Every structure is written in C-alpha cells, then in structure tokens.
C-alpha positions as CSV (number, residue, x, y, z in Angstrom):
1,X,-44.6,28.8,85.3
2,X,-43.7,31.2,88.6
3,X,-44.0,34.8,88.6
4,X,-41.5,36.8,90.4
5,X,-43.7,40.6,90.8
6,X,-42.2,43.8,93.0
7,X,-44.4,46.4,93.5
8,X,-42.1,50.1,94.2
9,X,-44.1,52.9,95.8
10,X,-42.7,55.9,93.9
11,X,-42.3,60.4,95.3
12,X,-45.2,60.8,92.6
13,X,-47.6,58.7,94.2
14,X,-48.1,56.2,91.1
15,X,-46.2,52.9,92.0
16,X,-44.2,50.8,89.8
17,X,-45.4,47.3,89.1
18,X,-42.7,44.8,87.7
19,X,-43.3,41.2,86.8
20,X,-40.6,38.6,85.8
21,X,-41.3,34.9,84.6
22,X,-39.5,33.1,86.7
23,X,-38.0,29.6,84.7
24,X,-39.2,26.0,86.1
25,X,-37.2,24.4,88.1
26,X,-34.8,21.6,87.0
27,X,-35.3,17.8,87.4
28,X,-33.9,14.3,88.0
29,X,-31.8,16.8,91.1
30,X,-28.9,13.9,92.0
31,X,-26.3,14.1,94.5
32,X,-23.0,11.7,93.9
33,X,-19.5,11.8,94.9
34,X,-20.1,12.8,98.8
35,X,-16.9,13.3,100.3
36,X,-16.6,15.4,104.2
37,X,-16.0,19.0,102.5
38,X,-17.7,18.3,99.2
39,X,-21.1,16.9,97.0
40,X,-21.4,17.0,93.1
41,X,-25.0,17.9,92.0
42,X,-25.9,17.0,88.6
43,X,-29.8,18.2,87.1
44,X,-31.8,18.1,84.0
45,X,-33.7,21.3,82.6
46,X,-35.8,21.1,79.3
47,X,-37.8,24.1,79.5
48,X,-38.3,26.5,76.3
49,X,-37.3,29.0,78.4
50,X,-33.2,31.0,77.5
51,X,-31.5,30.6,81.1
52,X,-28.4,32.4,81.4
53,X,-27.2,30.4,83.9
54,X,-27.9,28.9,87.4
55,X,-28.0,29.4,90.9
56,X,-27.3,27.1,93.8
57,X,-27.7,28.1,97.6
58,X,-27.4,25.8,100.2
59,X,-26.6,25.6,104.0
60,X,-23.4,24.0,105.3
61,X,-24.0,22.8,108.9
62,X,-23.4,25.4,111.4
63,X,-23.2,28.0,108.5
64,X,-25.0,30.5,106.7
65,X,-27.1,30.0,103.7
66,X,-24.6,30.9,101.1
67,X,-25.2,31.2,96.9
68,X,-22.8,30.2,94.0
69,X,-24.4,32.3,90.5
70,X,-23.6,31.9,87.3
71,X,-23.4,28.5,86.4
72,X,-23.8,27.4,83.1
73,X,-23.5,23.6,83.4
74,X,-25.7,21.1,84.5
75,X,-23.6,20.0,87.3
76,X,-21.2,21.4,90.2
77,X,-19.4,20.5,92.7
78,X,-20.3,22.2,96.0
79,X,-17.2,22.6,98.7
80,X,-18.7,23.0,102.0
C-alpha cells in the first residue's frame, strides 16, 4: 500500500497532517491498436479497495504532460 501525506502549517502554529492510502497500481497493462494518433490501453485491477476512477498520465513527443481523469473502465483509447 502506498501512502501520500501532506503537512500544512496553519497560522495557529500547529501543523495539520493529512494522509491518504493510495491504491496499488494496475497490473497486466497492455498497449494495443497503435496508430499514428492513438493507442488503446487495457489493464487489470484486483485489489479490494473501492476505486472511484482511474487517471492516465502521458506525454506526447515534443509536448507537455497530459492527464485524463474520470476513467471508470479498465480500458481507454488515448488520442495523442
């Protein structure tokens, strides 16, 4: 299990610590249907955590990083 913690210093002088358990990464990640402008990603996830959605981060050649959020299936076609 991955843990993400954030410490914020408040004006009162007492720091606030907030920690979240991050889900495990997906498994069996596959890339298929590769074209000049898109790829299809598929993956598995078998952990017991209740996931709300997936996030895909990618960086096209000669471009900035991009992020796609709100994916609720275990597949997605990314247009680059």
